[in-house]
PyMOL Python script that loads the backbone (N, CA, C, O; Angstrom):
from pymol import cmd

cmd.read_pdbstr("""\
ATOM      1  N   MET A   1     128.035-101.936  86.475  1.00  0.00           N
ATOM      2  CA  MET A   1     127.281-103.010  85.946  1.00  0.00           C
ATOM      3  C   MET A   1     125.906-102.594  85.576  1.00  0.00           C
ATOM      4  O   MET A   1     125.089-101.806  86.053  1.00  0.00           O
ATOM      5  N   ILE A   2     125.940-103.497  84.434  1.00  0.00           N
ATOM      6  CA  ILE A   2     124.288-103.225  83.816  1.00  0.00           C
ATOM      7  C   ILE A   2     123.296-103.318  84.581  1.00  0.00           C
ATOM      8  O   ILE A   2     123.379-104.266  85.362  1.00  0.00           O
ATOM      9  N   LYS A   3     122.386-102.702  84.660  1.00  0.00           N
ATOM     10  CA  LYS A   3     121.269-103.411  85.525  1.00  0.00           C
ATOM     11  C   LYS A   3     119.927-103.126  84.842  1.00  0.00           C
ATOM     12  O   LYS A   3     118.959-103.855  85.059  1.00  0.00           O
ATOM     13  N   ASN A   4     119.856-102.024  83.982  1.00  0.00           N
ATOM     14  CA  ASN A   4     118.397-101.461  83.416  1.00  0.00           C
ATOM     15  C   ASN A   4     118.405-101.244  81.884  1.00  0.00           C
ATOM     16  O   ASN A   4     117.731-100.348  81.378  1.00  0.00           O
ATOM     17  N   SER A   5     119.117-102.012  81.214  1.00  0.00           N
ATOM     18  CA  SER A   5     119.301-101.770  79.778  1.00  0.00           C
ATOM     19  C   SER A   5     119.295-103.440  79.352  1.00  0.00           C
ATOM     20  O   SER A   5     120.228-104.183  79.655  1.00  0.00           O
ATOM     21  N   TYR A   6     118.215-103.845  78.681  1.00  0.00           N
ATOM     22  CA  TYR A   6     117.394-104.882  77.444  1.00  0.00           C
ATOM     23  C   TYR A   6     117.693-105.103  76.544  1.00  0.00           C
ATOM     24  O   TYR A   6     118.026-104.262  75.708  1.00  0.00           O
ATOM     25  N   ILE A   7     117.687-106.372  76.370  1.00  0.00           N
ATOM     26  CA  ILE A   7     117.185-105.958  74.696  1.00  0.00           C
ATOM     27  C   ILE A   7     116.338-107.443  74.698  1.00  0.00           C
ATOM     28  O   ILE A   7     116.672-108.570  75.064  1.00  0.00           O
ATOM     29  N   TYR A   8     115.262-106.975  74.198  1.00  0.00           N
ATOM     30  CA  TYR A   8     114.022-108.141  73.991  1.00  0.00           C
ATOM     31  C   TYR A   8     113.904-108.904  72.452  1.00  0.00           C
ATOM     32  O   TYR A   8     113.843-108.302  71.380  1.00  0.00           O
ATOM     33  N   THR A   9     113.890-110.128  72.607  1.00  0.00           N
ATOM     34  CA  THR A   9     113.005-110.713  71.234  1.00  0.00           C
ATOM     35  C   THR A   9     111.932-110.620  71.707  1.00  0.00           C
ATOM     36  O   THR A   9     111.390-110.467  72.802  1.00  0.00           O
ATOM     37  N   GLY A  10     111.455-110.867  69.563  1.00  0.00           N
ATOM     38  CA  GLY A  10     110.208-111.800  69.663  1.00  0.00           C
ATOM     39  C   GLY A  10     110.179-112.022  68.434  1.00  0.00           C
ATOM     40  O   GLY A  10     111.238-112.248  67.847  1.00  0.00           O
ATOM     41  N   SER A  11     108.986-112.010  67.766  1.00  0.00           N
ATOM     42  CA  SER A  11     108.650-112.171  66.624  1.00  0.00           C
ATOM     43  C   SER A  11     107.414-111.479  65.632  1.00  0.00           C
ATOM     44  O   SER A  11     106.311-111.231  66.120  1.00  0.00           O
ATOM     45  N   VAL A  12     107.575-111.335  64.888  1.00  0.00           N
ATOM     46  CA  VAL A  12     106.451-110.361  64.362  1.00  0.00           C
ATOM     47  C   VAL A  12     105.695-111.766  62.996  1.00  0.00           C
ATOM     48  O   VAL A  12     106.393-112.562  62.368  1.00  0.00           O
ATOM     49  N   ILE A  13     104.307-111.651  62.918  1.00  0.00           N
ATOM     50  CA  ILE A  13     103.468-112.553  62.463  1.00  0.00           C
ATOM     51  C   ILE A  13     102.710-111.955  62.007  1.00  0.00           C
ATOM     52  O   ILE A  13     102.207-110.894  62.378  1.00  0.00           O
ATOM     53  N   HIS A  14     102.458-112.838  60.757  1.00  0.00           N
ATOM     54  CA  HIS A  14     101.478-111.333  59.238  1.00  0.00           C
ATOM     55  C   HIS A  14     100.633-113.110  58.546  1.00  0.00           C
ATOM     56  O   HIS A  14     101.034-113.957  57.747  1.00  0.00           O
ATOM     57  N   LYS A  15      99.738-113.009  59.134  1.00  0.00           N
ATOM     58  CA  LYS A  15      98.787-114.084  57.711  1.00  0.00           C
ATOM     59  C   LYS A  15      97.159-112.971  57.092  1.00  0.00           C
ATOM     60  O   LYS A  15      96.287-112.250  57.578  1.00  0.00           O
ATOM     61  N   ARG A  16      97.423-113.288  56.305  1.00  0.00           N
ATOM     62  CA  ARG A  16      96.423-112.649  54.755  1.00  0.00           C
ATOM     63  C   ARG A  16      95.512-113.886  54.477  1.00  0.00           C
ATOM     64  O   ARG A  16      96.071-114.982  54.433  1.00  0.00           O
ATOM     65  N   PHE A  17      94.303-113.826  54.306  1.00  0.00           N
ATOM     66  CA  PHE A  17      93.499-114.695  54.008  1.00  0.00           C
ATOM     67  C   PHE A  17      92.679-114.357  52.638  1.00  0.00           C
ATOM     68  O   PHE A  17      92.421-115.300  51.890  1.00  0.00           O
ATOM     69  N   LYS A  18      92.314-113.205  52.332  1.00  0.00           N
ATOM     70  CA  LYS A  18      92.264-113.067  51.119  1.00  0.00           C
ATOM     71  C   LYS A  18      92.718-111.437  50.155  1.00  0.00           C
ATOM     72  O   LYS A  18      92.329-110.392  50.677  1.00  0.00           O
ATOM     73  N   PRO A  19      93.261-111.370  49.235  1.00  0.00           N
ATOM     74  CA  PRO A  19      92.415-112.490  48.237  1.00  0.00           C
ATOM     75  C   PRO A  19      92.867-113.322  47.886  1.00  0.00           C
ATOM     76  O   PRO A  19      92.342-113.993  46.997  1.00  0.00           O
ATOM     77  N   THR A  20      94.807-113.841  48.794  1.00  0.00           N
ATOM     78  CA  THR A  20      94.842-115.519  48.358  1.00  0.00           C
ATOM     79  C   THR A  20      95.328-115.506  49.820  1.00  0.00           C
ATOM     80  O   THR A  20      95.180-114.446  50.427  1.00  0.00           O
ATOM     81  N   ILE A  21      95.929-116.619  50.508  1.00  0.00           N
ATOM     82  CA  ILE A  21      96.299-116.877  51.422  1.00  0.00           C
ATOM     83  C   ILE A  21      97.843-116.557  51.525  1.00  0.00           C
ATOM     84  O   ILE A  21      98.548-116.803  50.546  1.00  0.00           O
ATOM     85  N   HIS A  22      98.447-115.971  52.774  1.00  0.00           N
ATOM     86  CA  HIS A  22     100.127-115.714  52.143  1.00  0.00           C
ATOM     87  C   HIS A  22     100.293-115.513  53.776  1.00  0.00           C
ATOM     88  O   HIS A  22      99.261-115.188  54.364  1.00  0.00           O
ATOM     89  N   SER A  23     101.304-115.648  54.440  1.00  0.00           N
ATOM     90  CA  SER A  23     101.874-115.169  55.767  1.00  0.00           C
ATOM     91  C   SER A  23     103.428-115.256  55.391  1.00  0.00           C
ATOM     92  O   SER A  23     104.052-115.458  54.350  1.00  0.00           O
ATOM     93  N   PHE A  24     103.895-114.906  57.292  1.00  0.00           N
ATOM     94  CA  PHE A  24     104.947-114.737  56.706  1.00  0.00           C
ATOM     95  C   PHE A  24     105.655-114.324  58.577  1.00  0.00           C
ATOM     96  O   PHE A  24     105.359-113.569  59.503  1.00  0.00           O
ATOM     97  N   LYS A  25     106.418-115.093  58.352  1.00  0.00           N
ATOM     98  CA  LYS A  25     107.398-114.474  60.571  1.00  0.00           C
ATOM     99  C   LYS A  25     108.315-114.240  60.494  1.00  0.00           C
ATOM    100  O   LYS A  25     108.905-114.732  59.533  1.00  0.00           O
ATOM    101  N   TYR A  26     109.049-113.388  61.374  1.00  0.00           N
ATOM    102  CA  TYR A  26     110.302-113.021  61.497  1.00  0.00           C
ATOM    103  C   TYR A  26     110.414-112.705  62.249  1.00  0.00           C
ATOM    104  O   TYR A  26     109.459-112.080  62.710  1.00  0.00           O
ATOM    105  N   LYS A  27     112.195-112.878  63.448  1.00  0.00           N
ATOM    106  CA  LYS A  27     112.655-112.403  64.441  1.00  0.00           C
ATOM    107  C   LYS A  27     112.677-111.188  64.567  1.00  0.00           C
ATOM    108  O   LYS A  27     112.856-110.583  63.510  1.00  0.00           O
ATOM    109  N   VAL A  28     112.524-110.383  65.768  1.00  0.00           N
ATOM    110  CA  VAL A  28     112.875-108.777  66.059  1.00  0.00           C
ATOM    111  C   VAL A  28     113.597-108.702  66.701  1.00  0.00           C
ATOM    112  O   VAL A  28     114.021-109.818  67.000  1.00  0.00           O
ATOM    113  N   PHE A  29     114.373-107.465  67.470  1.00  0.00           N
ATOM    114  CA  PHE A  29     114.247-106.937  68.667  1.00  0.00           C
ATOM    115  C   PHE A  29     114.508-105.475  68.817  1.00  0.00           C
ATOM    116  O   PHE A  29     114.665-104.510  68.069  1.00  0.00           O
ATOM    117  N   SER A  30     114.488-105.707  70.044  1.00  0.00           N
ATOM    118  CA  SER A  30     114.213-103.915  70.461  1.00  0.00           C
ATOM    119  C   SER A  30     115.640-103.708  71.462  1.00  0.00           C
ATOM    120  O   SER A  30     116.347-104.708  71.586  1.00  0.00           O
ATOM    121  N   LEU A  31     116.018-102.576  72.091  1.00  0.00           N
ATOM    122  CA  LEU A  31     116.402-101.958  72.725  1.00  0.00           C
ATOM    123  C   LEU A  31     116.156-101.219  73.282  1.00  0.00           C
ATOM    124  O   LEU A  31     115.796-100.167  72.752  1.00  0.00           O
ATOM    125  N   LEU A  32     116.221-101.373  74.878  1.00  0.00           N
ATOM    126  CA  LEU A  32     115.911-101.128  76.440  1.00  0.00           C
ATOM    127  C   LEU A  32     117.119-100.762  76.867  1.00  0.00           C
ATOM    128  O   LEU A  32     117.953-101.430  77.478  1.00  0.00           O
ATOM    129  N   VAL A  33     117.185 -98.958  76.276  1.00  0.00           N
ATOM    130  CA  VAL A  33     118.422 -98.315  77.180  1.00  0.00           C
ATOM    131  C   VAL A  33     118.047 -97.208  77.992  1.00  0.00           C
ATOM    132  O   VAL A  33     117.279 -96.279  77.742  1.00  0.00           O
ATOM    133  N   ASP A  34     118.860 -97.519  79.218  1.00  0.00           N
ATOM    134  CA  ASP A  34     119.085 -96.917  80.249  1.00  0.00           C
ATOM    135  C   ASP A  34     120.188 -95.518  80.353  1.00  0.00           C
ATOM    136  O   ASP A  34     121.212 -95.573  81.034  1.00  0.00           O
ATOM    137  N   LEU A  35     119.697 -94.025  79.392  1.00  0.00           N
ATOM    138  CA  LEU A  35     120.453 -93.285  79.101  1.00  0.00           C
ATOM    139  C   LEU A  35     121.418 -92.968  80.042  1.00  0.00           C
ATOM    140  O   LEU A  35     121.834 -91.810  79.986  1.00  0.00           O
ATOM    141  N   SER A  36     121.975 -93.839  81.063  1.00  0.00           N
ATOM    142  CA  SER A  36     122.966 -93.347  82.224  1.00  0.00           C
ATOM    143  C   SER A  36     123.869 -94.154  81.825  1.00  0.00           C
ATOM    144  O   SER A  36     125.026 -93.898  81.490  1.00  0.00           O
ATOM    145  N   GLU A  37     123.164 -95.437  81.875  1.00  0.00           N
ATOM    146  CA  GLU A  37     124.248 -96.916  80.993  1.00  0.00           C
ATOM    147  C   GLU A  37     125.549 -96.478  79.577  1.00  0.00           C
ATOM    148  O   GLU A  37     126.678 -96.910  79.343  1.00  0.00           O
ATOM    149  N   LEU A  38     124.892 -95.699  79.065  1.00  0.00           N
ATOM    150  CA  LEU A  38     125.199 -95.332  77.498  1.00  0.00           C
ATOM    151  C   LEU A  38     126.554 -96.076  78.170  1.00  0.00           C
ATOM    152  O   LEU A  38     126.655 -97.227  78.593  1.00  0.00           O
ATOM    153  N   GLU A  39     127.766 -94.774  78.104  1.00  0.00           N
ATOM    154  CA  GLU A  39     128.801 -95.382  78.062  1.00  0.00           C
ATOM    155  C   GLU A  39     129.567 -96.817  78.550  1.00  0.00           C
ATOM    156  O   GLU A  39     130.511 -97.436  78.059  1.00  0.00           O
ATOM    157  N   LEU A  40     128.740 -97.049  79.719  1.00  0.00           N
ATOM    158  CA  LEU A  40     129.151 -98.312  80.464  1.00  0.00           C
ATOM    159  C   LEU A  40     129.348 -99.067  79.293  1.00  0.00           C
ATOM    160  O   LEU A  40     130.447 -99.296  78.787  1.00  0.00           O
ATOM    161  N   LEU A  41     127.829 -99.596  78.711  1.00  0.00           N
ATOM    162  CA  LEU A  41     127.516-100.406  77.632  1.00  0.00           C
ATOM    163  C   LEU A  41     128.411-100.394  76.572  1.00  0.00           C
ATOM    164  O   LEU A  41     128.395-101.411  75.879  1.00  0.00           O
ATOM    165  N   ASP A  42     129.285 -99.407  76.218  1.00  0.00           N
ATOM    166  CA  ASP A  42     130.059 -98.783  74.909  1.00  0.00           C
ATOM    167  C   ASP A  42     131.284 -99.124  75.802  1.00  0.00           C
ATOM    168  O   ASP A  42     132.295 -99.141  75.101  1.00  0.00           O
ATOM    169  N   LYS A  43     131.495 -99.348  76.856  1.00  0.00           N
ATOM    170  CA  LYS A  43     132.914-100.016  77.433  1.00  0.00           C
ATOM    171  C   LYS A  43     132.918-101.467  77.714  1.00  0.00           C
ATOM    172  O   LYS A  43     133.891-102.106  78.115  1.00  0.00           O
ATOM    173  N   SER A  44     131.245-102.115  77.360  1.00  0.00           N
ATOM    174  CA  SER A  44     131.457-103.655  78.216  1.00  0.00           C
ATOM    175  C   SER A  44     130.423-104.504  77.003  1.00  0.00           C
ATOM    176  O   SER A  44     130.203-105.709  77.123  1.00  0.00           O
ATOM    177  N   LEU A  45     129.895-103.750  75.946  1.00  0.00           N
ATOM    178  CA  LEU A  45     129.854-104.859  75.241  1.00  0.00           C
ATOM    179  C   LEU A  45     130.585-104.129  73.849  1.00  0.00           C
ATOM    180  O   LEU A  45     130.753-102.999  73.392  1.00  0.00           O
ATOM    181  N   LYS A  46     130.933-105.707  73.461  1.00  0.00           N
ATOM    182  CA  LYS A  46     131.774-105.206  71.947  1.00  0.00           C
ATOM    183  C   LYS A  46     131.034-105.017  70.593  1.00  0.00           C
ATOM    184  O   LYS A  46     131.735-104.692  69.635  1.00  0.00           O
ATOM    185  N   ILE A  47     129.659-105.186  70.397  1.00  0.00           N
ATOM    186  CA  ILE A  47     128.954-104.797  69.537  1.00  0.00           C
ATOM    187  C   ILE A  47     128.611-103.736  69.821  1.00  0.00           C
ATOM    188  O   ILE A  47     128.361-103.066  68.819  1.00  0.00           O
ATOM    189  N   PHE A  48     128.441-103.126  70.921  1.00  0.00           N
ATOM    190  CA  PHE A  48     127.877-101.703  71.418  1.00  0.00           C
ATOM    191  C   PHE A  48     128.870-100.375  71.056  1.00  0.00           C
ATOM    192  O   PHE A  48     129.977-100.379  71.595  1.00  0.00           O
ATOM    193  N   SER A  49     128.560 -99.357  70.260  1.00  0.00           N
ATOM    194  CA  SER A  49     128.999 -98.252  70.706  1.00  0.00           C
ATOM    195  C   SER A  49     128.456 -96.966  70.949  1.00  0.00           C
ATOM    196  O   SER A  49     127.649 -96.675  70.066  1.00  0.00           O
ATOM    197  N   TYR A  50     128.596 -96.038  71.856  1.00  0.00           N
ATOM    198  CA  TYR A  50     128.192 -94.825  71.948  1.00  0.00           C
ATOM    199  C   TYR A  50     129.333 -93.739  71.176  1.00  0.00           C
ATOM    200  O   TYR A  50     130.521 -93.585  71.462  1.00  0.00           O
ATOM    201  N   ASN A  51     128.603 -93.127  70.211  1.00  0.00           N
ATOM    202  CA  ASN A  51     129.000 -91.794  69.533  1.00  0.00           C
ATOM    203  C   ASN A  51     130.055 -92.382  68.401  1.00  0.00           C
ATOM    204  O   ASN A  51     130.744 -91.803  67.561  1.00  0.00           O
ATOM    205  N   LYS A  52     129.915 -93.550  68.679  1.00  0.00           N
ATOM    206  CA  LYS A  52     131.222 -94.182  67.734  1.00  0.00           C
ATOM    207  C   LYS A  52     130.353 -95.537  66.269  1.00  0.00           C
ATOM    208  O   LYS A  52     129.371 -96.276  66.199  1.00  0.00           O
ATOM    209  N   PHE A  53     131.083 -95.282  65.727  1.00  0.00           N
ATOM    210  CA  PHE A  53     130.266 -96.961  63.992  1.00  0.00           C
ATOM    211  C   PHE A  53     130.600 -97.919  65.175  1.00  0.00           C
ATOM    212  O   PHE A  53     131.378 -97.833  66.125  1.00  0.00           O
ATOM    213  N   ASN A  54     129.507 -99.089  64.653  1.00  0.00           N
ATOM    214  CA  ASN A  54     130.059-100.842  65.134  1.00  0.00           C
ATOM    215  C   ASN A  54     128.826-101.196  64.949  1.00  0.00           C
ATOM    216  O   ASN A  54     127.975-100.318  64.805  1.00  0.00           O
ATOM    217  N   ILE A  55     128.539-102.327  64.921  1.00  0.00           N
ATOM    218  CA  ILE A  55     127.183-102.947  64.641  1.00  0.00           C
ATOM    219  C   ILE A  55     125.974-102.401  65.274  1.00  0.00           C
ATOM    220  O   ILE A  55     124.991-102.012  64.643  1.00  0.00           O
ATOM    221  N   VAL A  56     126.064-102.393  66.225  1.00  0.00           N
ATOM    222  CA  VAL A  56     125.131-101.343  67.264  1.00  0.00           C
ATOM    223  C   VAL A  56     125.506-100.104  67.659  1.00  0.00           C
ATOM    224  O   VAL A  56     126.379-100.089  68.526  1.00  0.00           O
ATOM    225  N   SER A  57     125.076 -98.995  67.252  1.00  0.00           N
ATOM    226  CA  SER A  57     125.521 -97.737  67.438  1.00  0.00           C
ATOM    227  C   SER A  57     124.434 -96.731  68.098  1.00  0.00           C
ATOM    228  O   SER A  57     123.415 -96.536  67.435  1.00  0.00           O
ATOM    229  N   PHE A  58     124.518 -96.302  68.917  1.00  0.00           N
ATOM    230  CA  PHE A  58     123.834 -95.014  69.256  1.00  0.00           C
ATOM    231  C   PHE A  58     124.603 -93.332  69.622  1.00  0.00           C
ATOM    232  O   PHE A  58     125.270 -92.787  70.502  1.00  0.00           O
ATOM    233  N   TYR A  59     124.081 -93.076  68.517  1.00  0.00           N
ATOM    234  CA  TYR A  59     124.572 -91.452  68.422  1.00  0.00           C
ATOM    235  C   TYR A  59     123.387 -90.497  69.019  1.00  0.00           C
ATOM    236  O   TYR A  59     122.177 -90.505  68.796  1.00  0.00           O
ATOM    237  N   ASP A  60     124.253 -89.609  69.926  1.00  0.00           N
ATOM    238  CA  ASP A  60     123.508 -88.342  70.757  1.00  0.00           C
ATOM    239  C   ASP A  60     122.813 -87.616  69.574  1.00  0.00           C
ATOM    240  O   ASP A  60     121.745 -87.051  69.810  1.00  0.00           O
ATOM    241  N   ARG A  61     123.283 -87.587  68.435  1.00  0.00           N
ATOM    242  CA  ARG A  61     123.043 -87.065  67.215  1.00  0.00           C
ATOM    243  C   ARG A  61     121.520 -86.820  66.549  1.00  0.00           C
ATOM    244  O   ARG A  61     120.668 -86.024  66.155  1.00  0.00           O
ATOM    245  N   ASP A  62     122.028 -88.526  66.823  1.00  0.00           N
ATOM    246  CA  ASP A  62     120.314 -89.076  66.530  1.00  0.00           C
ATOM    247  C   ASP A  62     118.841 -88.897  67.092  1.00  0.00           C
ATOM    248  O   ASP A  62     117.804 -89.350  66.607  1.00  0.00           O
ATOM    249  N   HIS A  63     119.021 -88.022  68.388  1.00  0.00           N
ATOM    250  CA  HIS A  63     117.890 -88.479  69.119  1.00  0.00           C
ATOM    251  C   HIS A  63     117.954 -86.841  70.034  1.00  0.00           C
ATOM    252  O   HIS A  63     119.008 -86.398  70.489  1.00  0.00           O
ATOM    253  N   GLY A  64     116.719 -86.187  70.147  1.00  0.00           N
ATOM    254  CA  GLY A  64     116.846 -85.178  71.036  1.00  0.00           C
ATOM    255  C   GLY A  64     116.936 -84.077  70.455  1.00  0.00           C
ATOM    256  O   GLY A  64     116.253 -83.910  69.444  1.00  0.00           O
ATOM    257  N   ALA A  65     117.575 -83.298  70.804  1.00  0.00           N
ATOM    258  CA  ALA A  65     118.050 -82.077  69.723  1.00  0.00           C
ATOM    259  C   ALA A  65     118.792 -82.251  68.128  1.00  0.00           C
ATOM    260  O   ALA A  65     118.813 -81.414  67.226  1.00  0.00           O
ATOM    261  N   ARG A  66     119.232 -83.292  68.140  1.00  0.00           N
ATOM    262  CA  ARG A  66     119.939 -83.562  67.347  1.00  0.00           C
ATOM    263  C   ARG A  66     120.776 -82.629  66.826  1.00  0.00           C
ATOM    264  O   ARG A  66     120.680 -82.308  65.642  1.00  0.00           O
ATOM    265  N   ASP A  67     121.827 -82.009  67.769  1.00  0.00           N
ATOM    266  CA  ASP A  67     122.862 -81.532  67.439  1.00  0.00           C
ATOM    267  C   ASP A  67     124.497 -82.241  68.165  1.00  0.00           C
ATOM    268  O   ASP A  67     125.498 -81.539  68.306  1.00  0.00           O
ATOM    269  N   GLY A  68     124.449 -83.367  68.451  1.00  0.00           N
ATOM    270  CA  GLY A  68     125.442 -84.024  69.352  1.00  0.00           C
ATOM    271  C   GLY A  68     125.163 -83.866  70.790  1.00  0.00           C
ATOM    272  O   GLY A  68     125.846 -84.692  71.395  1.00  0.00           O
ATOM    273  N   SER A  69     124.301 -83.008  71.764  1.00  0.00           N
ATOM    274  CA  SER A  69     124.302 -82.611  72.651  1.00  0.00           C
ATOM    275  C   SER A  69     123.590 -83.782  73.799  1.00  0.00           C
ATOM    276  O   SER A  69     122.576 -84.337  73.377  1.00  0.00           O
ATOM    277  N   SER A  70     123.868 -84.015  74.627  1.00  0.00           N
ATOM    278  CA  SER A  70     123.995 -84.989  75.194  1.00  0.00           C
ATOM    279  C   SER A  70     122.313 -85.604  75.542  1.00  0.00           C
ATOM    280  O   SER A  70     121.688 -84.824  76.260  1.00  0.00           O
ATOM    281  N   ILE A  71     121.757 -86.508  75.249  1.00  0.00           N
ATOM    282  CA  ILE A  71     120.348 -87.137  75.055  1.00  0.00           C
ATOM    283  C   ILE A  71     119.994 -87.087  76.685  1.00  0.00           C
ATOM    284  O   ILE A  71     118.954 -86.561  77.083  1.00  0.00           O
ATOM    285  N   LYS A  72     120.628 -87.478  77.269  1.00  0.00           N
ATOM    286  CA  LYS A  72     120.395 -87.517  78.755  1.00  0.00           C
ATOM    287  C   LYS A  72     119.729 -86.112  79.307  1.00  0.00           C
ATOM    288  O   LYS A  72     118.654 -86.050  79.904  1.00  0.00           O
ATOM    289  N   GLU A  73     120.680 -84.874  78.950  1.00  0.00           N
ATOM    290  CA  GLU A  73     120.485 -83.807  79.777  1.00  0.00           C
ATOM    291  C   GLU A  73     119.285 -83.535  78.585  1.00  0.00           C
ATOM    292  O   GLU A  73     118.650 -82.841  79.379  1.00  0.00           O
ATOM    293  N   TRP A  74     118.742 -83.508  77.797  1.00  0.00           N
ATOM    294  CA  TRP A  74     118.104 -83.216  76.210  1.00  0.00           C
ATOM    295  C   TRP A  74     116.879 -83.414  77.521  1.00  0.00           C
ATOM    296  O   TRP A  74     116.304 -82.494  78.102  1.00  0.00           O
ATOM    297  N   VAL A  75     116.668 -85.218  77.808  1.00  0.00           N
ATOM    298  CA  VAL A  75     115.249 -85.854  78.281  1.00  0.00           C
ATOM    299  C   VAL A  75     115.363 -85.191  79.943  1.00  0.00           C
ATOM    300  O   VAL A  75     114.339 -84.991  80.596  1.00  0.00           O
ATOM    301  N   ILE A  76     116.752 -84.895  80.494  1.00  0.00           N
ATOM    302  CA  ILE A  76     115.986 -83.953  82.053  1.00  0.00           C
ATOM    303  C   ILE A  76     115.458 -82.810  81.500  1.00  0.00           C
ATOM    304  O   ILE A  76     114.265 -82.573  81.692  1.00  0.00           O
ATOM    305  N   ASP A  77     116.142 -82.051  80.841  1.00  0.00           N
ATOM    306  CA  ASP A  77     115.722 -80.716  81.007  1.00  0.00           C
ATOM    307  C   ASP A  77     113.944 -80.394  80.453  1.00  0.00           C
ATOM    308  O   ASP A  77     113.240 -79.452  80.816  1.00  0.00           O
ATOM    309  N   ASN A  78     113.464 -81.833  79.213  1.00  0.00           N
ATOM    310  CA  ASN A  78     112.328 -81.386  79.269  1.00  0.00           C
ATOM    311  C   ASN A  78     110.733 -82.279  80.019  1.00  0.00           C
ATOM    312  O   ASN A  78     109.510 -82.138  79.978  1.00  0.00           O
ATOM    313  N   LEU A  79     111.805 -83.249  80.688  1.00  0.00           N
ATOM    314  CA  LEU A  79     111.099 -83.064  82.120  1.00  0.00           C
ATOM    315  C   LEU A  79     110.868 -82.466  83.005  1.00  0.00           C
ATOM    316  O   LEU A  79     110.075 -82.822  83.877  1.00  0.00           O
ATOM    317  N   LYS A  80     111.854 -80.821  82.999  1.00  0.00           N
ATOM    318  CA  LYS A  80     111.705 -80.368  84.185  1.00  0.00           C
ATOM    319  C   LYS A  80     110.591 -78.692  83.288  1.00  0.00           C
ATOM    320  O   LYS A  80     109.973 -77.677  83.610  1.00  0.00           O
ATOM    321  N   LYS A  81     110.989 -79.439  82.159  1.00  0.00           N
ATOM    322  CA  LYS A  81     110.636 -77.636  81.618  1.00  0.00           C
ATOM    323  C   LYS A  81     108.858 -78.110  81.832  1.00  0.00           C
ATOM    324  O   LYS A  81     108.070 -77.241  82.205  1.00  0.00           O
ATOM    325  N   ASN A  82     108.398 -79.459  81.572  1.00  0.00           N
ATOM    326  CA  ASN A  82     106.840 -80.036  81.628  1.00  0.00           C
ATOM    327  C   ASN A  82     106.544 -80.695  83.127  1.00  0.00           C
ATOM    328  O   ASN A  82     105.846 -81.707  83.183  1.00  0.00           O
ATOM    329  N   ASN A  83     107.091 -80.098  84.354  1.00  0.00           N
ATOM    330  CA  ASN A  83     107.130 -80.314  85.432  1.00  0.00           C
ATOM    331  C   ASN A  83     106.831 -81.792  85.994  1.00  0.00           C
ATOM    332  O   ASN A  83     105.988 -81.997  86.868  1.00  0.00           O
ATOM    333  N   ILE A  84     107.424 -82.559  85.541  1.00  0.00           N
ATOM    334  CA  ILE A  84     107.584 -83.740  85.411  1.00  0.00           C
ATOM    335  C   ILE A  84     108.724 -83.788  86.476  1.00  0.00           C
ATOM    336  O   ILE A  84     109.587 -82.919  86.353  1.00  0.00           O
ATOM    337  N   ILE A  85     108.858 -84.698  87.529  1.00  0.00           N
ATOM    338  CA  ILE A  85     109.748 -84.472  88.450  1.00  0.00           C
ATOM    339  C   ILE A  85     110.217 -86.313  88.762  1.00  0.00           C
ATOM    340  O   ILE A  85     109.591 -87.344  89.006  1.00  0.00           O
ATOM    341  N   LEU A  86     111.478 -85.977  88.600  1.00  0.00           N
ATOM    342  CA  LEU A  86     112.299 -87.849  88.589  1.00  0.00           C
ATOM    343  C   LEU A  86     112.325 -87.776  89.414  1.00  0.00           C
ATOM    344  O   LEU A  86     112.454 -86.713  90.021  1.00  0.00           O
ATOM    345  N   PRO A  87     112.146 -89.560  90.201  1.00  0.00           N
ATOM    346  CA  PRO A  87     112.343 -90.305  91.618  1.00  0.00           C
ATOM    347  C   PRO A  87     113.394 -89.870  92.135  1.00  0.00           C
ATOM    348  O   PRO A  87     113.576 -89.521  93.302  1.00  0.00           O
ATOM    349  N   TYR A  88     114.266 -89.888  91.081  1.00  0.00           N
ATOM    350  CA  TYR A  88     116.142 -89.738  92.044  1.00  0.00           C
ATOM    351  C   TYR A  88     116.284 -88.311  91.700  1.00  0.00           C
ATOM    352  O   TYR A  88     117.284 -87.687  92.053  1.00  0.00           O
TER     353      TYR A  88
END
""", "prot")
cmd.dss("prot")
cmd.show_as("cartoon", "prot")
cmd.util.cbc("prot")
cmd.orient("prot")
């Protein structure tokens, strides 16, 4: 069951008054991905893949050490190195 990952939607709005009036508005989205849920998201959502091509893909090689190793383990190691204690 996916508990902590979300898709947030919103709008970007811009308005300029000088030298001429100009404005625009467009829809955007942001992902909040719980790193513990990456494999579950991959199995549960048809448009999301973990370390595979899809409409929305999350690759470990694009984050953290950027060598393909686990992003979750990279984050945990960095928290420990900086004396940040996880609540779980």
